[in-house]
C-alpha positions, -999 to 999 in steps of 0.1 A, spaced: 288 -248 -99 300 -240 -132 267 -239 -147 253 -215 -121 280 -191 -129 281 -196 -166 243 -189 -171 241 -156 -150 273 -144 -168 259 -151 -203 227 -135 -193 243 -103 -180 268 -101 -212 238 -106 -235 216 -78 -219 247 -56 -219 253 -58 -256 216 -57 -264 212 -23 -244 244 -10 -260 232 -21 -294 197 -5 -290 212 26 -275 238 30 -303 212 25 -329 191 52 -315 219 75 -309 233 68 -347 197 79 -359 194 109 -337 229 120 -342 239 146 -367 272 159 -374 278 193 -355 283 207 -391 250 194 -403 213 207 -397 182 189 -405 155 213 -415 120 202 -419 98 225 -438 61 229 -428 51 207 -455 73 180 -440 99 182 -466 134 180 -453 166 201 -463 200 192 -449 221 223 -445 260 220 -439 284 242 -424 315 245 -444 349 267 -440 335 295 -460 299 294 -451 266 272 -454 251 253 -480 220 232 -484 221 196 -501 212 196 -538 213 234 -545 246 235 -565 249 268 -584 218 282 -567 220 312 -543 208 303 -507 193 329 -486 185 318 -448 159 344 -435 159 343 -398 127 357 -385 99 354 -362 62 356 -367 57 384 -342 85 409 -358 70 438 -379 102 439 -401 101 401 -408 64 405 -418 73 432 -443 104 413 -457 82 382 -464 67 398 -496 99 411 -509 114 375 -505 85 359 -523 89 385 -552 126 374 -554 118 337 -550 93 340 -579 116 360 -601 148 338 -596 130 304 -588 154 283 -606 185 300 -593 174 310 -557 165 292 -527 151 311 -496 146 295 -464 128 311 -437 142 298 -403 121 308 -373 139 316 -341 106 307 -322 110 275 -302 79 251 -300 59 271 -326 32 251 -343 34 246 -381 -3 260 -383 12 294 -370 39 294 -397 10 286 -424 -9 315 -409 22 337 -413 28 325 -448 -8 333 -458 -11 367 -441 23 381 -452 25 361 -487 57 341 -476 58 321 -508 91 303 -499 102 275 -477 98 279 -438 113 255 -415 103 245 -381 128 220 -367 148 211 -336 180 222 -356 166 257 -363 179 273 -331 215 256 -335 216 268 -373 206 302 -362 233 303 -335 259 291 -359 250 316 -387 250 347 -363 282 334 -347 299 331 -382 286 365 -390 297 380 -357 265 399 -349 264 387 -314 242 365 -294 214 392 -292 210 403 -328 182 421 -346 159 403 -368 152 399 -396 187 385 -400 194 372 -437 224 353 -449 234 349 -484 255 320 -497 265 304 -530 278 269 -531 288 271 -494 305 305 -500 293 336 -478 281 364 -502 266 390 -478 241 394 -449 215 419 -439 204 429 -403 170 444 -400 148 457 -427 162 458 -463 149 469 -495 142 442 -521 163 461 -547 195 456 -525 189 419 -520 182 415 -558 214 434 -566 235 410 -545 216 378 -560 226 392 -595 261 397 -585 263 364 -569 251 348 -602 271 368 -624 241 383 -639 
């Protein structure tokens, strides 16, 4: 009688812990802090963005200005901004990181690559499941509302907010703010 009770009990306990272990391992791999965003570029390079008390940062970019360009491939002002951002990325290559964050859910990387080639977007374009969450959190921090015009660009240095732009903006204005942030 004791053997018939112990064996099923041990089997149940073993299955319970196996299932819990398996689930928790999976969740640990998938779980990202609510203040972290894993951004995957179209070339599969990963960037980890973090939300801090004063703004957003990207791992391993200390001392560099970060611009998050929130855009869509169908947006005319976004298309126009791409060549300006590419020019700035080339000019300030060691001091500037531009990350284009598409708002288009389920867009194929091929479509982003076409955008890059057609509009000379020679900076990082990311297409990740965390894009929408990052966009929402940046928009919330900037207090631009849930339905904001694009492009929306936000500039940071070492996790501290510098400025932001809503809609089309001249390259010279962005460059002036880059220089000011870098103390040039």
